[in-house]
C-alpha positions in Angstrom: 122.2 166.3 -127.4 120.5 166.9 -123.8 118.3 164.8 -122.0 115.3 166.3 -119.4 113.2 164.9 -117.2 110.4 165.6 -116.3 107.3 164.0 -114.9 104.3 164.8 -116.2 102.6 166.0 -113.1 105.8 168.8 -113.5 105.4 169.5 -116.2 101.3 170.7 -115.1 102.7 172.6 -113.4 105.1 174.8 -115.8 101.9 174.6 -118.2 100.2 176.8 -115.5 103.1 179.2 -114.4 104.2 179.6 -118.2 103.5 178.2 -120.8 105.9 179.5 -123.1 108.5 177.4 -121.1 106.3 174.4 -122.2 106.6 175.6 -126.2 110.2 176.0 -126.0 110.9 173.0 -124.7 108.0 171.4 -126.5 110.5 173.3 -130.3 113.6 172.4 -129.2 112.4 168.1 -129.0 110.4 169.1 -132.1 113.5 170.0 -133.6 116.3 167.6 -132.3 118.1 169.8 -129.7 116.8 168.0 -126.5 115.0 164.9 -125.8 112.8 164.5 -123.4 113.3 161.5 -120.8 109.7 160.3 -119.4 109.5 159.0 -115.9 104.9 158.9 -115.1 102.9 160.6 -114.1 104.7 161.3 -110.6 108.0 160.1 -108.9 107.3 156.7 -106.6 109.9 153.9 -105.6 108.2 151.3 -107.8 109.7 148.5 -106.2 108.1 149.2 -103.2 104.5 149.9 -105.1 101.7 147.4 -106.9 102.9 146.4 -110.1 99.4 148.0 -111.1 99.7 151.6 -109.6 102.3 151.7 -111.0 101.3 150.9 -114.4 98.4 153.7 -114.1 101.5 156.2 -112.8 102.9 155.7 -116.0 99.7 155.5 -118.1 99.0 158.9 -116.7 102.4 160.2 -117.4 102.1 158.9 -121.3 98.9 161.3 -121.5 100.6 163.9 -120.0 103.3 163.8 -122.9 100.8 163.4 -125.9 98.8 166.3 -124.8 101.8 168.4 -124.0 104.0 168.0 -126.9 101.8 165.3 -128.9 104.3 162.5 -128.8 105.7 159.6 -126.1 109.1 159.8 -125.0 111.3 156.7 -125.6 113.8 156.7 -122.9 112.3 156.4 -118.8 114.5 157.7 -116.0 114.2 155.1 -113.6 112.8 156.5 -110.3 114.9 157.0 -107.7 117.0 154.8 -109.2 116.0 151.9 -107.4 115.4 149.2 -110.4 113.4 145.7 -110.1 113.1 143.4 -113.2 109.5 143.6 -113.1 110.0 146.7 -113.6 110.6 146.2 -117.6 107.4 145.5 -118.7 105.5 147.8 -117.4 107.5 150.5 -119.2 107.9 149.0 -122.5 103.9 148.7 -122.3 103.8 152.2 -122.4 106.3 152.4 -125.5 109.5 153.2 -123.7 112.4 151.6 -125.0 115.2 152.5 -123.3 116.2 153.1 -119.6 118.2 155.3 -117.6 119.8 153.9 -114.6 122.5 154.6 -112.0 125.6 153.0 -112.7 127.9 153.2 -109.4 125.4 151.4 -107.2 124.7 149.0 -109.8 128.7 148.0 -111.0 129.2 148.0 -107.1 126.6 145.2 -106.4 127.3 143.4 -110.5 131.3 143.9 -110.4 130.8 144.9 -114.2 134.2 146.0 -116.1 134.3 149.9 -115.8 134.1 150.2 -120.3 130.4 149.5 -119.7 129.5 152.5 -117.8 130.2 154.5 -121.3 127.9 153.1 -123.8 123.9 151.4 -123.6 123.6 147.5 -122.1 121.0 145.1 -122.3 119.0 144.5 -119.2 117.1 141.4 -118.5 113.7 141.7 -116.9 112.4 138.5 -115.0 109.6 137.7 -117.8 112.3 137.8 -120.4 111.7 141.5 -121.6 115.1 143.4 -122.4 115.7 146.9 -122.8 118.9 149.0 -123.2 120.0 150.6 -120.6 121.4 154.4 -120.4 124.2 154.6 -117.4 123.3 157.4 -115.5 126.1 158.6 -112.3 125.0 159.0 -108.9 129.2 160.0 -108.1 129.0 162.8 -111.7 126.0 164.4 -110.4 127.0 164.6 -106.4 130.2 166.4 -108.2 128.2 168.8 -110.3 126.2 169.8 -106.8 130.3 170.4 -105.2 131.2 172.8 -107.8 127.8 174.4 -107.8 128.0 175.2 -103.9 131.4 175.9 -103.8 133.3 172.7 -102.5 135.5 171.8 -105.3 136.6 174.4 -107.7 136.2 174.5 -111.7 139.8 172.2 -111.9 138.7 169.7 -110.1 135.5 169.4 -111.7 136.7 169.7 -115.0 139.9 166.9 -114.3 137.0 164.7 -113.2 134.7 164.4 -116.5 138.4 164.5 -118.0 139.0 161.7 -116.4 135.9 159.9 -118.1 137.3 161.0 -121.6 139.1 158.3 -124.0 140.8 159.0 -127.2 140.8 155.5 -128.1 136.8 154.7 -127.9 133.9 156.7 -128.5 132.0 157.7 -124.7 127.9 158.7 -123.6 128.7 160.2 -119.3 126.2 161.7 -117.7 127.2 165.1 -116.5 124.2 165.8 -114.0 121.1 162.7 -113.3 119.7 163.6 -110.4 
């Protein structure tokens, strides 16, 4: 199923502009047709901001999700795809169980085996906090944008996506995560 990330402030704008869209999203989520990915009240680069401000941002975001959807997302999109090990506790305190993070830059610095990118992994915080990580791909979303803008044709884009398919194992791969 598709996951859609919305900061709560974006949802508030949507609510003012077209409440039917918010209602439709809520209905799809309730029926299991999509998943809402949380990200707090606004997008900000968490490692550059004091922890108490980040905690407040996540708390306000949770209040917005509760008000508009009647529940809290279980998965959070790592703001600006910028990780710091002290953040996990803040996300967990708001009820998040999973985090979406960029594989391409993480793997470049870690040297993780390529097969790890297709299934959730664990990330360990500085205080021992653990969360599952679902991998995003900055390369995948850039390829999609290049296809949409006409820089690459559909065949090239589909070949790229096909390169991540395996008949031997179940894999998950993000189509777009920006």
